[in-house]
N, C-alpha and C positions, 0 to 999 in steps of 0.2 A: 506256562508252557516251557518245557525243557527241550533243548535242541542238542542233538549229537551229530557233529560233523566228522567226516572221515574222507580219506582218499588223497590226502596230500602226500608229497614226497619229492624226490629229486628226479629231475628229468632233463634231458639235453634240449637245447634250443631246437625248435621245430617239432618237438614231440607233443604228446597229448596226455592229459589226465582227466579223470572224472571225479568230481567231488560229490559227496552225498550228505544230506542233512535229514536226519530222522527226527520227527516231532513226537512229543509225548501225548499229543491229542490229535483228534481228527483235523487234518489240514483243510477240510471243508469249512471249518469255522475260522480260518485264518485268512484275512483279506489279501494281504501281500506277504510273499516270502521272497527273500533276496539274499544275495551274497555281497559282502563288502570285503575289502582288503586293506591291510596297513603294512606298508613297507617301512623299513628302518628309517627313522628320522622324518617320516611323513605322516600326514593325517589319514585317518581312516576314510576310505572313499567307496562309493557305490560302484559295484561291478555290474550287477544285473539284478533285476527284480521282476516278479511275475504276479499279477493279481489272480484272484480266483476265476475271473472271467477270461483269463488267458492273455491279458494285455501285458506286454513286456517292455522293459526299459533297460538299455545298455549304456555303459560308459563308451564314449567315442573310441577309446583306445582298444576296446575289445570287440567292437562290432565286426561281424564277419568271421570271427575266430571262436568266440564263446557262445554257448547256447544254454539257456536256462530252461528247465522243464520241471514239472511237478506231477507226482503220481499220488493223487488224493487217496487212492485205495490202499497205498502203502504208507501214507502220511510222510512222504519223503519228497524233498526237492533236490534236484541235481544241477550241477554246473559242468557241462562238457567243455573242456578247454583244449583247443587245437592250435597248432602252429605257435606254440608257446615261445615267448621271448624272455631274455634275461630280466627285462624290466617288469615282467609279471611276477617276479619273486616277491613274496609277501606272505603274511599270515592272513588266511581267508576265514572270514566269519560268516556264519549263517544268521539270518535275522528273520523274525516273524513279527509282523505288525497286525494287531487285532484290536486297535484302539490303544493298546500299550505295546511296548517293544520288548521282545525277548531276544537274547543273544546266546549263541552257542559258544563253546570254547573254540578257539581258532585252530585251524589246521595249516601247517606250514607247507608252502609250495616253493621249491627252489629250482630255478631254471638256470642251468649252466651253459656257458657260451662255447 
């Protein structure tokens, strides 16, 4: 499975961005799709994930601000990020778990104060 992430950029604190991740196969076949991030000097961490049944899981730090969604008809998963904070600055990676893990190339999100 190949994943292509897009939508990163520079935004001021309080602003919004939407990340997209397009999969090379039908996402109906992918159990869990998610977004992770890695800030400089820190480990990669889960931001949000969504199963095929619609169950979601969010990092505490983004609950209420970020929303993950998936459009299986477009083979795409999204991450809507609102009320962004400087501490959200990181490289964001798309992940697909289907018994194996596939990762997309990261997309950089920079939030200025």
